[in-house]
C-alpha positions as CSV (number, residue, x, y, z in Angstrom):
1,M,-195.8,-147.6,110.6
2,I,-192.4,-148.6,111.9
3,R,-191.4,-149.7,108.4
4,L,-192.5,-146.3,107.0
5,A,-190.4,-144.5,109.6
6,V,-187.4,-146.5,108.7
7,Q,-188.0,-145.9,105.0
8,I,-187.9,-142.2,105.8
9,L,-185.2,-142.0,108.4
10,W,-182.6,-144.4,106.8
11,P,-182.1,-142.5,103.5
12,A,-182.2,-139.2,105.5
13,F,-179.4,-140.6,107.7
14,L,-177.3,-141.4,104.7
15,M,-177.9,-138.0,103.0
16,A,-177.1,-136.2,106.3
17,G,-173.7,-137.9,106.3
18,V,-173.1,-136.8,102.7
19,F,-174.2,-133.3,103.4
20,E,-172.0,-133.1,106.5
21,M,-168.9,-134.4,104.5
22,L,-169.5,-131.8,101.8
23,L,-170.0,-129.0,104.3
24,F,-166.9,-129.8,106.3
25,A,-164.8,-130.4,103.2
26,V,-165.2,-126.6,102.7
27,V,-165.7,-125.2,106.2
28,D,-163.3,-125.7,109.2
29,P,-165.2,-126.1,112.5
30,S,-162.7,-123.9,114.3
31,D,-163.5,-121.0,111.9
32,L,-167.2,-120.9,112.9
33,H,-168.5,-117.8,114.6
34,W,-171.8,-117.0,116.4
35,F,-173.6,-114.8,113.7
36,G,-170.4,-112.7,113.1
37,G,-169.6,-112.4,116.8
38,P,-167.1,-114.4,118.9
39,P,-165.9,-117.8,117.7
40,M,-167.6,-120.9,118.9
41,D,-165.8,-122.5,121.8
42,W,-167.1,-126.0,121.1
43,P,-164.9,-129.1,120.5
44,R,-164.8,-130.3,116.9
45,E,-166.7,-133.5,117.8
46,A,-169.6,-131.4,119.2
47,V,-169.8,-129.3,116.1
48,Y,-169.8,-132.4,113.9
49,T,-172.5,-134.1,116.0
50,V,-174.8,-131.1,116.2
51,T,-174.4,-130.4,112.5
52,F,-175.1,-134.1,111.6
53,V,-178.3,-134.1,113.8
54,L,-179.5,-130.8,112.2
55,C,-178.8,-132.2,108.7
56,W,-180.6,-135.4,109.6
57,L,-183.6,-133.5,110.9
58,C,-183.8,-131.4,107.8
59,T,-183.5,-134.3,105.4
60,S,-186.0,-136.5,107.3
61,T,-188.5,-133.6,107.5
62,A,-188.2,-133.2,103.7
63,S,-188.7,-136.9,103.2
64,A,-191.7,-137.1,105.5
65,L,-193.3,-134.1,103.8
66,T,-192.8,-135.8,100.5
67,V,-194.7,-138.9,101.8
68,L,-197.4,-136.7,103.2
69,L,-197.9,-134.6,100.1
70,T,-197.9,-137.6,97.7
71,G,-200.6,-139.3,99.8
72,G,-198.2,-142.1,100.7
73,L,-200.0,-142.8,104.0
74,R,-203.3,-143.4,102.3
75,H,-201.7,-145.7,99.8
76,L,-200.2,-147.8,102.6
77,E,-203.6,-148.0,104.4
78,R,-205.2,-149.3,101.2
79,Q,-202.6,-152.0,100.9
80,G,-203.1,-153.1,104.6
81,D,-199.5,-152.1,105.4
82,R,-198.0,-154.6,102.9
83,F,-194.9,-153.6,101.0
């Protein structure tokens, strides 16, 4: 089960990094506002960190749903957790 988690989380980690680079190539963190209201008063590092974690959460959820919907867990159980 740990191997399956790593197989889901590692590619999601890499893609979250790519998504964040693409996002902040276009958007400046100091220009972000709270839903059209006042600007965010967070340091740049905090914005980068929270954005990365959110991207990682979204991509890992998508990967886990793909495994779930394709029956990947049943396939692993039949093989006796051998890869």
